[in-house]
PyMOL commands that place a pseudoatom at each C-alpha (Angstrom):
pseudoatom trace, name=CA, resn=MET, resi=1, chain=A, elem=C, hetatm=0, pos=[-55.787, -0.406, 44.030]
pseudoatom trace, name=CA, resn=ALA, resi=2, chain=A, elem=C, hetatm=0, pos=[-53.416, -2.533, 46.140]
pseudoatom trace, name=CA, resn=SER, resi=3, chain=A, elem=C, hetatm=0, pos=[-53.045, -6.187, 45.237]
pseudoatom trace, name=CA, resn=THR, resi=4, chain=A, elem=C, hetatm=0, pos=[-52.244, -9.038, 47.615]
pseudoatom trace, name=CA, resn=THR, resi=5, chain=A, elem=C, hetatm=0, pos=[-50.701, -11.249, 44.897]
pseudoatom trace, name=CA, resn=PRO, resi=6, chain=A, elem=C, hetatm=0, pos=[-47.079, -10.833, 43.876]
pseudoatom trace, name=CA, resn=SER, resi=7, chain=A, elem=C, hetatm=0, pos=[-46.306, -8.668, 40.748]
pseudoatom trace, name=CA, resn=SER, resi=8, chain=A, elem=C, hetatm=0, pos=[-44.947, -10.472, 37.706]
pseudoatom trace, name=CA, resn=CYS, resi=9, chain=A, elem=C, hetatm=0, pos=[-42.540, -7.629, 37.237]
pseudoatom trace, name=CA, resn=PRO, resi=10, chain=A, elem=C, hetatm=0, pos=[-39.127, -7.598, 39.097]
pseudoatom trace, name=CA, resn=THR, resi=11, chain=A, elem=C, hetatm=0, pos=[-39.296, -5.709, 42.366]
pseudoatom trace, name=CA, resn=ARG, resi=12, chain=A, elem=C, hetatm=0, pos=[-37.237, -2.566, 42.165]
pseudoatom trace, name=CA, resn=ILE, resi=13, chain=A, elem=C, hetatm=0, pos=[-34.684, -2.309, 45.060]
pseudoatom trace, name=CA, resn=ALA, resi=14, chain=A, elem=C, hetatm=0, pos=[-32.173, 0.217, 46.254]
pseudoatom trace, name=CA, resn=VAL, resi=15, chain=A, elem=C, hetatm=0, pos=[-29.032, -1.202, 47.973]
pseudoatom trace, name=CA, resn=PHE, resi=16, chain=A, elem=C, hetatm=0, pos=[-27.303, 1.025, 50.586]
pseudoatom trace, name=CA, resn=VAL, resi=17, chain=A, elem=C, hetatm=0, pos=[-23.628, 0.409, 51.079]
pseudoatom trace, name=CA, resn=SER, resi=18, chain=A, elem=C, hetatm=0, pos=[-20.512, 1.844, 52.767]
pseudoatom trace, name=CA, resn=GLY, resi=19, chain=A, elem=C, hetatm=0, pos=[-17.724, -0.446, 51.943]
pseudoatom trace, name=CA, resn=SER, resi=20, chain=A, elem=C, hetatm=0, pos=[-16.475, -3.261, 49.567]
pseudoatom trace, name=CA, resn=GLY, resi=21, chain=A, elem=C, hetatm=0, pos=[-19.990, -4.495, 48.635]
pseudoatom trace, name=CA, resn=THR, resi=22, chain=A, elem=C, hetatm=0, pos=[-19.481, -8.246, 48.802]
pseudoatom trace, name=CA, resn=ASN, resi=23, chain=A, elem=C, hetatm=0, pos=[-23.205, -8.690, 49.736]
pseudoatom trace, name=CA, resn=LEU, resi=24, chain=A, elem=C, hetatm=0, pos=[-24.054, -6.285, 46.889]
pseudoatom trace, name=CA, resn=ALA, resi=25, chain=A, elem=C, hetatm=0, pos=[-22.192, -8.591, 44.577]
pseudoatom trace, name=CA, resn=SER, resi=26, chain=A, elem=C, hetatm=0, pos=[-24.252, -11.560, 45.737]
pseudoatom trace, name=CA, resn=LEU, resi=27, chain=A, elem=C, hetatm=0, pos=[-27.413, -9.569, 45.016]
pseudoatom trace, name=CA, resn=ILE, resi=28, chain=A, elem=C, hetatm=0, pos=[-26.186, -8.567, 41.538]
pseudoatom trace, name=CA, resn=THR, resi=29, chain=A, elem=C, hetatm=0, pos=[-25.360, -12.059, 40.787]
pseudoatom trace, name=CA, resn=ALA, resi=30, chain=A, elem=C, hetatm=0, pos=[-28.730, -13.353, 42.006]
pseudoatom trace, name=CA, resn=SER, resi=31, chain=A, elem=C, hetatm=0, pos=[-30.617, -10.736, 40.073]
pseudoatom trace, name=CA, resn=THR, resi=32, chain=A, elem=C, hetatm=0, pos=[-28.809, -11.282, 36.841]
pseudoatom trace, name=CA, resn=ASN, resi=33, chain=A, elem=C, hetatm=0, pos=[-29.051, -15.138, 36.829]
pseudoatom trace, name=CA, resn=GLY, resi=34, chain=A, elem=C, hetatm=0, pos=[-32.693, -15.043, 37.546]
pseudoatom trace, name=CA, resn=THR, resi=35, chain=A, elem=C, hetatm=0, pos=[-32.696, -16.629, 40.991]
pseudoatom trace, name=CA, resn=LEU, resi=36, chain=A, elem=C, hetatm=0, pos=[-33.863, -13.381, 42.610]
pseudoatom trace, name=CA, resn=PRO, resi=37, chain=A, elem=C, hetatm=0, pos=[-36.709, -11.488, 40.909]
pseudoatom trace, name=CA, resn=VAL, resi=38, chain=A, elem=C, hetatm=0, pos=[-35.468, -7.952, 41.545]
pseudoatom trace, name=CA, resn=GLU, resi=39, chain=A, elem=C, hetatm=0, pos=[-34.106, -5.103, 39.516]
pseudoatom trace, name=CA, resn=ILE, resi=40, chain=A, elem=C, hetatm=0, pos=[-31.380, -3.173, 41.394]
pseudoatom trace, name=CA, resn=SER, resi=41, chain=A, elem=C, hetatm=0, pos=[-32.433, 0.304, 40.444]
pseudoatom trace, name=CA, resn=LEU, resi=42, chain=A, elem=C, hetatm=0, pos=[-30.039, 2.190, 42.684]
pseudoatom trace, name=CA, resn=VAL, resi=43, chain=A, elem=C, hetatm=0, pos=[-26.846, 1.637, 44.770]
pseudoatom trace, name=CA, resn=LEU, resi=44, chain=A, elem=C, hetatm=0, pos=[-26.511, 4.480, 47.269]
pseudoatom trace, name=CA, resn=SER, resi=45, chain=A, elem=C, hetatm=0, pos=[-23.138, 4.765, 49.199]
pseudoatom trace, name=CA, resn=SER, resi=46, chain=A, elem=C, hetatm=0, pos=[-22.192, 6.870, 52.221]
pseudoatom trace, name=CA, resn=SER, resi=47, chain=A, elem=C, hetatm=0, pos=[-18.711, 6.968, 50.938]
pseudoatom trace, name=CA, resn=SER, resi=48, chain=A, elem=C, hetatm=0, pos=[-17.301, 7.947, 47.455]
pseudoatom trace, name=CA, resn=LYS, resi=49, chain=A, elem=C, hetatm=0, pos=[-14.458, 5.547, 48.131]
pseudoatom trace, name=CA, resn=ALA, resi=50, chain=A, elem=C, hetatm=0, pos=[-16.569, 2.461, 48.631]
pseudoatom trace, name=CA, resn=TYR, resi=51, chain=A, elem=C, hetatm=0, pos=[-15.589, -0.300, 46.197]
pseudoatom trace, name=CA, resn=ALA, resi=52, chain=A, elem=C, hetatm=0, pos=[-19.263, -1.167, 46.119]
pseudoatom trace, name=CA, resn=LEU, resi=53, chain=A, elem=C, hetatm=0, pos=[-19.704, 1.749, 43.718]
pseudoatom trace, name=CA, resn=THR, resi=54, chain=A, elem=C, hetatm=0, pos=[-17.268, 0.144, 41.265]
pseudoatom trace, name=CA, resn=ARG, resi=55, chain=A, elem=C, hetatm=0, pos=[-19.242, -3.154, 41.472]
pseudoatom trace, name=CA, resn=ALA, resi=56, chain=A, elem=C, hetatm=0, pos=[-22.407, -1.265, 40.694]
pseudoatom trace, name=CA, resn=SER, resi=57, chain=A, elem=C, hetatm=0, pos=[-20.894, 0.685, 37.830]
pseudoatom trace, name=CA, resn=ASP, resi=58, chain=A, elem=C, hetatm=0, pos=[-19.506, -2.452, 36.322]
pseudoatom trace, name=CA, resn=ALA, resi=59, chain=A, elem=C, hetatm=0, pos=[-23.016, -3.996, 36.422]
pseudoatom trace, name=CA, resn=GLN, resi=60, chain=A, elem=C, hetatm=0, pos=[-24.414, -0.778, 34.904]
pseudoatom trace, name=CA, resn=ILE, resi=61, chain=A, elem=C, hetatm=0, pos=[-26.407, 0.128, 37.936]
pseudoatom trace, name=CA, resn=PRO, resi=62, chain=A, elem=C, hetatm=0, pos=[-27.171, 3.842, 38.755]
pseudoatom trace, name=CA, resn=THR, resi=63, chain=A, elem=C, hetatm=0, pos=[-25.159, 5.048, 41.795]
pseudoatom trace, name=CA, resn=ILE, resi=64, chain=A, elem=C, hetatm=0, pos=[-25.379, 7.931, 44.134]
pseudoatom trace, name=CA, resn=THR, resi=65, chain=A, elem=C, hetatm=0, pos=[-22.977, 8.995, 46.887]
pseudoatom trace, name=CA, resn=HIS, resi=66, chain=A, elem=C, hetatm=0, pos=[-24.590, 10.620, 49.923]
pseudoatom trace, name=CA, resn=ASN, resi=67, chain=A, elem=C, hetatm=0, pos=[-21.875, 11.631, 52.425]
pseudoatom trace, name=CA, resn=ILE, resi=68, chain=A, elem=C, hetatm=0, pos=[-22.672, 12.877, 55.818]
pseudoatom trace, name=CA, resn=LEU, resi=69, chain=A, elem=C, hetatm=0, pos=[-19.577, 15.144, 56.181]
pseudoatom trace, name=CA, resn=PRO, resi=70, chain=A, elem=C, hetatm=0, pos=[-21.319, 18.390, 54.684]
pseudoatom trace, name=CA, resn=TYR, resi=71, chain=A, elem=C, hetatm=0, pos=[-24.145, 17.837, 57.154]
pseudoatom trace, name=CA, resn=LYS, resi=72, chain=A, elem=C, hetatm=0, pos=[-21.648, 17.684, 60.011]
pseudoatom trace, name=CA, resn=ARG, resi=73, chain=A, elem=C, hetatm=0, pos=[-19.951, 20.838, 58.865]
pseudoatom trace, name=CA, resn=ALA, resi=74, chain=A, elem=C, hetatm=0, pos=[-23.357, 22.631, 58.592]
pseudoatom trace, name=CA, resn=HIS, resi=75, chain=A, elem=C, hetatm=0, pos=[-24.507, 21.336, 62.023]
pseudoatom trace, name=CA, resn=PRO, resi=76, chain=A, elem=C, hetatm=0, pos=[-21.438, 21.106, 64.253]
pseudoatom trace, name=CA, resn=GLN, resi=77, chain=A, elem=C, hetatm=0, pos=[-21.449, 20.006, 67.880]
pseudoatom trace, name=CA, resn=GLU, resi=78, chain=A, elem=C, hetatm=0, pos=[-21.513, 22.859, 70.297]
pseudoatom trace, name=CA, resn=ASP, resi=79, chain=A, elem=C, hetatm=0, pos=[-18.075, 21.694, 71.698]
pseudoatom trace, name=CA, resn=PRO, resi=80, chain=A, elem=C, hetatm=0, pos=[-15.656, 22.272, 68.733]
pseudoatom trace, name=CA, resn=SER, resi=81, chain=A, elem=C, hetatm=0, pos=[-13.492, 19.260, 70.088]
pseudoatom trace, name=CA, resn=ASP, resi=82, chain=A, elem=C, hetatm=0, pos=[-16.455, 16.792, 69.759]
pseudoatom trace, name=CA, resn=ARG, resi=83, chain=A, elem=C, hetatm=0, pos=[-16.120, 15.285, 66.225]
pseudoatom trace, name=CA, resn=SER, resi=84, chain=A, elem=C, hetatm=0, pos=[-19.191, 13.021, 66.619]
pseudoatom trace, name=CA, resn=THR, resi=85, chain=A, elem=C, hetatm=0, pos=[-22.296, 13.607, 64.456]
pseudoatom trace, name=CA, resn=SER, resi=86, chain=A, elem=C, hetatm=0, pos=[-24.751, 16.008, 66.056]
pseudoatom trace, name=CA, resn=GLU, resi=87, chain=A, elem=C, hetatm=0, pos=[-28.421, 14.966, 66.178]
pseudoatom trace, name=CA, resn=ALA, resi=88, chain=A, elem=C, hetatm=0, pos=[-29.260, 18.052, 63.922]
pseudoatom trace, name=CA, resn=ALA, resi=89, chain=A, elem=C, hetatm=0, pos=[-26.745, 16.866, 61.272]
pseudoatom trace, name=CA, resn=ARG, resi=90, chain=A, elem=C, hetatm=0, pos=[-28.007, 13.195, 61.438]
pseudoatom trace, name=CA, resn=ASP, resi=91, chain=A, elem=C, hetatm=0, pos=[-31.613, 14.245, 61.053]
pseudoatom trace, name=CA, resn=ALA, resi=92, chain=A, elem=C, hetatm=0, pos=[-30.860, 16.617, 58.111]
pseudoatom trace, name=CA, resn=TYR, resi=93, chain=A, elem=C, hetatm=0, pos=[-28.853, 13.850, 56.434]
pseudoatom trace, name=CA, resn=MET, resi=94, chain=A, elem=C, hetatm=0, pos=[-31.567, 11.217, 56.878]
pseudoatom trace, name=CA, resn=ALA, resi=95, chain=A, elem=C, hetatm=0, pos=[-34.290, 13.525, 55.792]
pseudoatom trace, name=CA, resn=ASP, resi=96, chain=A, elem=C, hetatm=0, pos=[-32.423, 14.177, 52.544]
pseudoatom trace, name=CA, resn=LEU, resi=97, chain=A, elem=C, hetatm=0, pos=[-31.682, 10.502, 52.235]
pseudoatom trace, name=CA, resn=ALA, resi=98, chain=A, elem=C, hetatm=0, pos=[-35.329, 9.686, 52.281]
pseudoatom trace, name=CA, resn=ARG, resi=99, chain=A, elem=C, hetatm=0, pos=[-36.039, 12.332, 49.664]
pseudoatom trace, name=CA, resn=ILE, resi=100, chain=A, elem=C, hetatm=0, pos=[-33.457, 10.960, 47.410]
pseudoatom trace, name=CA, resn=VAL, resi=101, chain=A, elem=C, hetatm=0, pos=[-34.811, 7.444, 47.492]
pseudoatom trace, name=CA, resn=LEU, resi=102, chain=A, elem=C, hetatm=0, pos=[-38.591, 8.418, 47.346]
pseudoatom trace, name=CA, resn=ASP, resi=103, chain=A, elem=C, hetatm=0, pos=[-38.015, 10.844, 44.415]
pseudoatom trace, name=CA, resn=HIS, resi=104, chain=A, elem=C, hetatm=0, pos=[-35.978, 8.233, 42.399]
pseudoatom trace, name=CA, resn=GLU, resi=105, chain=A, elem=C, hetatm=0, pos=[-37.498, 7.208, 39.077]
pseudoatom trace, name=CA, resn=PRO, resi=106, chain=A, elem=C, hetatm=0, pos=[-38.539, 4.444, 38.617]
pseudoatom trace, name=CA, resn=SER, resi=107, chain=A, elem=C, hetatm=0, pos=[-39.838, 4.257, 42.070]
pseudoatom trace, name=CA, resn=ILE, resi=108, chain=A, elem=C, hetatm=0, pos=[-38.072, 2.131, 44.660]
pseudoatom trace, name=CA, resn=GLN, resi=109, chain=A, elem=C, hetatm=0, pos=[-40.148, -0.710, 46.217]
pseudoatom trace, name=CA, resn=LEU, resi=110, chain=A, elem=C, hetatm=0, pos=[-37.666, -2.237, 48.712]
pseudoatom trace, name=CA, resn=ILE, resi=111, chain=A, elem=C, hetatm=0, pos=[-34.490, -0.892, 50.473]
pseudoatom trace, name=CA, resn=VAL, resi=112, chain=A, elem=C, hetatm=0, pos=[-31.753, -3.331, 51.419]
pseudoatom trace, name=CA, resn=LEU, resi=113, chain=A, elem=C, hetatm=0, pos=[-29.055, -2.161, 53.900]
pseudoatom trace, name=CA, resn=ALA, resi=114, chain=A, elem=C, hetatm=0, pos=[-25.948, -4.149, 52.889]
pseudoatom trace, name=CA, resn=GLY, resi=115, chain=A, elem=C, hetatm=0, pos=[-23.099, -2.901, 55.073]
pseudoatom trace, name=CA, resn=PHE, resi=116, chain=A, elem=C, hetatm=0, pos=[-24.478, 0.652, 55.349]
pseudoatom trace, name=CA, resn=MET, resi=117, chain=A, elem=C, hetatm=0, pos=[-22.583, 2.010, 58.339]
pseudoatom trace, name=CA, resn=LEU, resi=118, chain=A, elem=C, hetatm=0, pos=[-24.949, 4.706, 59.513]
pseudoatom trace, name=CA, resn=VAL, resi=119, chain=A, elem=C, hetatm=0, pos=[-27.847, 4.307, 61.923]
pseudoatom trace, name=CA, resn=MET, resi=120, chain=A, elem=C, hetatm=0, pos=[-31.235, 4.890, 60.513]
pseudoatom trace, name=CA, resn=THR, resi=121, chain=A, elem=C, hetatm=0, pos=[-33.386, 7.476, 62.257]
pseudoatom trace, name=CA, resn=PRO, resi=122, chain=A, elem=C, hetatm=0, pos=[-37.039, 8.469, 62.176]
pseudoatom trace, name=CA, resn=SER, resi=123, chain=A, elem=C, hetatm=0, pos=[-36.132, 11.336, 59.829]
pseudoatom trace, name=CA, resn=PHE, resi=124, chain=A, elem=C, hetatm=0, pos=[-35.554, 8.586, 57.201]
pseudoatom trace, name=CA, resn=LEU, resi=125, chain=A, elem=C, hetatm=0, pos=[-37.771, 5.737, 58.451]
pseudoatom trace, name=CA, resn=ASP, resi=126, chain=A, elem=C, hetatm=0, pos=[-40.946, 7.673, 58.884]
pseudoatom trace, name=CA, resn=PRO, resi=127, chain=A, elem=C, hetatm=0, pos=[-41.429, 9.085, 55.345]
pseudoatom trace, name=CA, resn=VAL, resi=128, chain=A, elem=C, hetatm=0, pos=[-40.301, 5.709, 53.833]
pseudoatom trace, name=CA, resn=ALA, resi=129, chain=A, elem=C, hetatm=0, pos=[-42.746, 3.882, 55.928]
pseudoatom trace, name=CA, resn=LYS, resi=130, chain=A, elem=C, hetatm=0, pos=[-45.610, 6.248, 54.847]
pseudoatom trace, name=CA, resn=LYS, resi=131, chain=A, elem=C, hetatm=0, pos=[-44.829, 5.373, 51.202]
pseudoatom trace, name=CA, resn=GLY, resi=132, chain=A, elem=C, hetatm=0, pos=[-45.022, 1.666, 52.142]
pseudoatom trace, name=CA, resn=VAL, resi=133, chain=A, elem=C, hetatm=0, pos=[-41.335, 0.882, 51.282]
pseudoatom trace, name=CA, resn=PRO, resi=134, chain=A, elem=C, hetatm=0, pos=[-39.926, -1.838, 53.491]
pseudoatom trace, name=CA, resn=VAL, resi=135, chain=A, elem=C, hetatm=0, pos=[-36.288, -1.456, 54.744]
pseudoatom trace, name=CA, resn=ILE, resi=136, chain=A, elem=C, hetatm=0, pos=[-34.356, -4.565, 55.516]
pseudoatom trace, name=CA, resn=ASN, resi=137, chain=A, elem=C, hetatm=0, pos=[-30.800, -4.950, 57.126]
pseudoatom trace, name=CA, resn=LEU, resi=138, chain=A, elem=C, hetatm=0, pos=[-28.234, -7.659, 57.241]
pseudoatom trace, name=CA, resn=HIS, resi=139, chain=A, elem=C, hetatm=0, pos=[-26.634, -7.987, 60.726]
pseudoatom trace, name=CA, resn=PRO, resi=140, chain=A, elem=C, hetatm=0, pos=[-23.862, -10.445, 61.657]
pseudoatom trace, name=CA, resn=SER, resi=141, chain=A, elem=C, hetatm=0, pos=[-25.350, -11.696, 64.936]
pseudoatom trace, name=CA, resn=LEU, resi=142, chain=A, elem=C, hetatm=0, pos=[-28.301, -13.594, 66.121]
pseudoatom trace, name=CA, resn=PRO, resi=143, chain=A, elem=C, hetatm=0, pos=[-31.509, -11.599, 66.654]
pseudoatom trace, name=CA, resn=GLN, resi=144, chain=A, elem=C, hetatm=0, pos=[-30.820, -8.884, 69.264]
pseudoatom trace, name=CA, resn=ALA, resi=145, chain=A, elem=C, hetatm=0, pos=[-27.778, -10.749, 70.675]
pseudoatom trace, name=CA, resn=ILE, resi=146, chain=A, elem=C, hetatm=0, pos=[-25.148, -8.212, 69.813]
pseudoatom trace, name=CA, resn=ILE, resi=147, chain=A, elem=C, hetatm=0, pos=[-26.260, -4.792, 68.893]
pseudoatom trace, name=CA, resn=GLY, resi=148, chain=A, elem=C, hetatm=0, pos=[-24.236, -2.355, 66.868]
pseudoatom trace, name=CA, resn=THR, resi=149, chain=A, elem=C, hetatm=0, pos=[-20.928, -2.565, 65.158]
pseudoatom trace, name=CA, resn=ASP, resi=150, chain=A, elem=C, hetatm=0, pos=[-18.045, -5.064, 65.229]
pseudoatom trace, name=CA, resn=ALA, resi=151, chain=A, elem=C, hetatm=0, pos=[-20.500, -7.889, 66.066]
pseudoatom trace, name=CA, resn=ILE, resi=152, chain=A, elem=C, hetatm=0, pos=[-18.232, -10.610, 64.701]
pseudoatom trace, name=CA, resn=PRO, resi=153, chain=A, elem=C, hetatm=0, pos=[-15.089, -9.563, 66.665]
pseudoatom trace, name=CA, resn=ARG, resi=154, chain=A, elem=C, hetatm=0, pos=[-17.209, -9.121, 69.786]
pseudoatom trace, name=CA, resn=ALA, resi=155, chain=A, elem=C, hetatm=0, pos=[-18.611, -12.658, 69.436]
pseudoatom trace, name=CA, resn=TRP, resi=156, chain=A, elem=C, hetatm=0, pos=[-15.206, -14.083, 68.772]
pseudoatom trace, name=CA, resn=SER, resi=157, chain=A, elem=C, hetatm=0, pos=[-13.750, -12.291, 71.791]
pseudoatom trace, name=CA, resn=ALA, resi=158, chain=A, elem=C, hetatm=0, pos=[-16.618, -13.450, 73.972]
pseudoatom trace, name=CA, resn=PHE, resi=159, chain=A, elem=C, hetatm=0, pos=[-15.764, -17.003, 73.030]
pseudoatom trace, name=CA, resn=GLN, resi=160, chain=A, elem=C, hetatm=0, pos=[-12.156, -16.673, 73.834]
pseudoatom trace, name=CA, resn=GLU, resi=161, chain=A, elem=C, hetatm=0, pos=[-13.227, -15.626, 77.414]
pseudoatom trace, name=CA, resn=ASP, resi=162, chain=A, elem=C, hetatm=0, pos=[-15.944, -18.216, 77.741]
pseudoatom trace, name=CA, resn=LYS, resi=163, chain=A, elem=C, hetatm=0, pos=[-15.948, -21.236, 75.511]
pseudoatom trace, name=CA, resn=GLY, resi=164, chain=A, elem=C, hetatm=0, pos=[-19.656, -21.876, 76.434]
pseudoatom trace, name=CA, resn=GLN, resi=165, chain=A, elem=C, hetatm=0, pos=[-20.513, -18.732, 74.276]
pseudoatom trace, name=CA, resn=ASN, resi=166, chain=A, elem=C, hetatm=0, pos=[-19.830, -20.673, 71.141]
pseudoatom trace, name=CA, resn=VAL, resi=167, chain=A, elem=C, hetatm=0, pos=[-22.813, -19.676, 68.803]
pseudoatom trace, name=CA, resn=THR, resi=168, chain=A, elem=C, hetatm=0, pos=[-23.240, -16.535, 66.904]
pseudoatom trace, name=CA, resn=GLY, resi=169, chain=A, elem=C, hetatm=0, pos=[-25.105, -16.055, 63.674]
pseudoatom trace, name=CA, resn=VAL, resi=170, chain=A, elem=C, hetatm=0, pos=[-26.417, -13.928, 60.883]
pseudoatom trace, name=CA, resn=THR, resi=171, chain=A, elem=C, hetatm=0, pos=[-29.848, -12.091, 61.027]
pseudoatom trace, name=CA, resn=ILE, resi=172, chain=A, elem=C, hetatm=0, pos=[-31.753, -10.282, 58.284]
pseudoatom trace, name=CA, resn=HIS, resi=173, chain=A, elem=C, hetatm=0, pos=[-34.415, -8.105, 59.844]
pseudoatom trace, name=CA, resn=TYR, resi=174, chain=A, elem=C, hetatm=0, pos=[-36.871, -5.285, 59.103]
pseudoatom trace, name=CA, resn=VAL, resi=175, chain=A, elem=C, hetatm=0, pos=[-35.394, -1.925, 60.177]
pseudoatom trace, name=CA, resn=ILE, resi=176, chain=A, elem=C, hetatm=0, pos=[-37.007, 0.102, 62.965]
pseudoatom trace, name=CA, resn=CYS, resi=177, chain=A, elem=C, hetatm=0, pos=[-35.803, 2.992, 65.056]
pseudoatom trace, name=CA, resn=GLU, resi=178, chain=A, elem=C, hetatm=0, pos=[-34.295, 0.822, 67.691]
pseudoatom trace, name=CA, resn=LEU, resi=179, chain=A, elem=C, hetatm=0, pos=[-30.864, -0.306, 66.377]
pseudoatom trace, name=CA, resn=ASP, resi=180, chain=A, elem=C, hetatm=0, pos=[-30.754, -3.919, 65.198]
pseudoatom trace, name=CA, resn=LYS, resi=181, chain=A, elem=C, hetatm=0, pos=[-34.007, -4.751, 66.977]
pseudoatom trace, name=CA, resn=GLY, resi=182, chain=A, elem=C, hetatm=0, pos=[-36.431, -5.037, 64.112]
pseudoatom trace, name=CA, resn=PRO, resi=183, chain=A, elem=C, hetatm=0, pos=[-38.401, -8.221, 63.533]
pseudoatom trace, name=CA, resn=ALA, resi=184, chain=A, elem=C, hetatm=0, pos=[-36.228, -10.945, 62.088]
pseudoatom trace, name=CA, resn=ILE, resi=185, chain=A, elem=C, hetatm=0, pos=[-36.956, -12.075, 58.512]
pseudoatom trace, name=CA, resn=LEU, resi=186, chain=A, elem=C, hetatm=0, pos=[-34.621, -15.060, 58.966]
pseudoatom trace, name=CA, resn=TYR, resi=187, chain=A, elem=C, hetatm=0, pos=[-31.494, -15.994, 60.873]
pseudoatom trace, name=CA, resn=GLU, resi=188, chain=A, elem=C, hetatm=0, pos=[-28.965, -18.777, 60.850]
pseudoatom trace, name=CA, resn=ASN, resi=189, chain=A, elem=C, hetatm=0, pos=[-26.766, -20.016, 63.655]
pseudoatom trace, name=CA, resn=VAL, resi=190, chain=A, elem=C, hetatm=0, pos=[-22.993, -20.152, 63.130]
pseudoatom trace, name=CA, resn=ARG, resi=191, chain=A, elem=C, hetatm=0, pos=[-20.968, -22.094, 65.684]
pseudoatom trace, name=CA, resn=ILE, resi=192, chain=A, elem=C, hetatm=0, pos=[-17.627, -20.665, 66.562]
pseudoatom trace, name=CA, resn=ARG, resi=193, chain=A, elem=C, hetatm=0, pos=[-14.910, -23.278, 66.303]
pseudoatom trace, name=CA, resn=ASP, resi=194, chain=A, elem=C, hetatm=0, pos=[-12.305, -23.869, 68.854]
pseudoatom trace, name=CA, resn=GLY, resi=195, chain=A, elem=C, hetatm=0, pos=[-8.886, -22.631, 67.599]
pseudoatom trace, name=CA, resn=GLU, resi=196, chain=A, elem=C, hetatm=0, pos=[-10.182, -20.766, 64.612]
pseudoatom trace, name=CA, resn=SER, resi=197, chain=A, elem=C, hetatm=0, pos=[-8.911, -17.203, 64.076]
pseudoatom trace, name=CA, resn=LEU, resi=198, chain=A, elem=C, hetatm=0, pos=[-11.190, -14.056, 63.918]
pseudoatom trace, name=CA, resn=GLU, resi=199, chain=A, elem=C, hetatm=0, pos=[-10.405, -13.970, 60.209]
pseudoatom trace, name=CA, resn=GLU, resi=200, chain=A, elem=C, hetatm=0, pos=[-11.598, -17.563, 59.707]
pseudoatom trace, name=CA, resn=LEU, resi=201, chain=A, elem=C, hetatm=0, pos=[-14.840, -16.830, 61.554]
pseudoatom trace, name=CA, resn=GLU, resi=202, chain=A, elem=C, hetatm=0, pos=[-15.407, -13.623, 59.523]
pseudoatom trace, name=CA, resn=GLU, resi=203, chain=A, elem=C, hetatm=0, pos=[-14.908, -15.628, 56.314]
pseudoatom trace, name=CA, resn=ARG, resi=204, chain=A, elem=C, hetatm=0, pos=[-17.502, -18.230, 57.342]
pseudoatom trace, name=CA, resn=MET, resi=205, chain=A, elem=C, hetatm=0, pos=[-19.921, -15.549, 58.568]
pseudoatom trace, name=CA, resn=HIS, resi=206, chain=A, elem=C, hetatm=0, pos=[-19.618, -13.756, 55.149]
pseudoatom trace, name=CA, resn=ARG, resi=207, chain=A, elem=C, hetatm=0, pos=[-20.392, -16.894, 53.299]
pseudoatom trace, name=CA, resn=VAL, resi=208, chain=A, elem=C, hetatm=0, pos=[-23.621, -17.213, 55.210]
pseudoatom trace, name=CA, resn=GLU, resi=209, chain=A, elem=C, hetatm=0, pos=[-24.439, -13.507, 54.678]
pseudoatom trace, name=CA, resn=HIS, resi=210, chain=A, elem=C, hetatm=0, pos=[-23.933, -13.946, 50.973]
pseudoatom trace, name=CA, resn=ARG, resi=211, chain=A, elem=C, hetatm=0, pos=[-26.195, -16.962, 50.827]
pseudoatom trace, name=CA, resn=ARG, resi=212, chain=A, elem=C, hetatm=0, pos=[-28.936, -15.666, 53.055]
pseudoatom trace, name=CA, resn=VAL, resi=213, chain=A, elem=C, hetatm=0, pos=[-29.210, -12.097, 51.807]
pseudoatom trace, name=CA, resn=SER, resi=214, chain=A, elem=C, hetatm=0, pos=[-30.958, -13.177, 48.461]
pseudoatom trace, name=CA, resn=GLN, resi=215, chain=A, elem=C, hetatm=0, pos=[-33.283, -15.461, 50.469]
pseudoatom trace, name=CA, resn=ALA, resi=216, chain=A, elem=C, hetatm=0, pos=[-34.316, -12.713, 52.809]
pseudoatom trace, name=CA, resn=ASP, resi=217, chain=A, elem=C, hetatm=0, pos=[-34.839, -10.393, 49.883]
pseudoatom trace, name=CA, resn=ARG, resi=218, chain=A, elem=C, hetatm=0, pos=[-37.348, -12.777, 48.507]
pseudoatom trace, name=CA, resn=LEU, resi=219, chain=A, elem=C, hetatm=0, pos=[-39.388, -12.521, 51.812]
pseudoatom trace, name=CA, resn=GLY, resi=220, chain=A, elem=C, hetatm=0, pos=[-39.031, -8.713, 51.702]
pseudoatom trace, name=CA, resn=ILE, resi=221, chain=A, elem=C, hetatm=0, pos=[-40.269, -8.702, 48.159]
pseudoatom trace, name=CA, resn=ARG, resi=222, chain=A, elem=C, hetatm=0, pos=[-43.502, -10.387, 49.300]
pseudoatom trace, name=CA, resn=LYS, resi=223, chain=A, elem=C, hetatm=0, pos=[-44.199, -7.473, 51.746]
pseudoatom trace, name=CA, resn=ALA, resi=224, chain=A, elem=C, hetatm=0, pos=[-43.288, -4.969, 49.028]
pseudoatom trace, name=CA, resn=ASP, resi=225, chain=A, elem=C, hetatm=0, pos=[-45.618, -6.714, 46.597]
pseudoatom trace, name=CA, resn=MET, resi=226, chain=A, elem=C, hetatm=0, pos=[-48.559, -6.033, 48.952]
pseudoatom trace, name=CA, resn=ARG, resi=227, chain=A, elem=C, hetatm=0, pos=[-48.577, -2.416, 47.753]
pseudoatom trace, name=CA, resn=ILE, resi=228, chain=A, elem=C, hetatm=0, pos=[-48.064, -2.962, 44.077]
pseudoatom trace, name=CA, resn=GLY, resi=229, chain=A, elem=C, hetatm=0, pos=[-51.007, -2.767, 41.848]
for i in range(1, 229): cmd.bond("trace and resi %d" % i, "trace and resi %d" % (i + 1))
show_as sticks, trace
zoom trace
């Protein structure tokens, strides 16, 4: 029977990554020092070259690489010169991704997208939602302000053209089918400073991300705990 009170046991989370894993590192630190009541049960990467896998292995966290390239070969675009991912390839990949996570033992109670560079589709989100597993994402922009990739460079470039556009931010939100438009869990404004380089802005944004990702996970855990019992 479901309980509306938080479980005393750590919430088991899966962290999805694609790159260096700096936000994963923050989660590992928070989980090991006791400030975040989670057990990182799985780190899943879309790339075998992601340094995040090394971070996970060093922390003795199980890892899986789930690469989309075999799916692109199995489901190519009709135009051979088109190297983008076909809808059939993406759907097959995401369906298998859902199976990997939902079949994992021990069961996953919360999924955190921490620099996962693939767009989630209903083939993944629908079966995960049916099992009551929340999915949250970290996005380097204010809620629904800049959608998609390269949000920090785009905000910095907009500021160079119009000094009035001097505020960007970091949002952590629940994931829905519409890209970067899920309900916000929390967000923080970051003011772009006159004269600072893109690299300096990126560094400040990443510091906010690292601090906020654990706070957002606590809120996500509350939703996950609603189905534990």
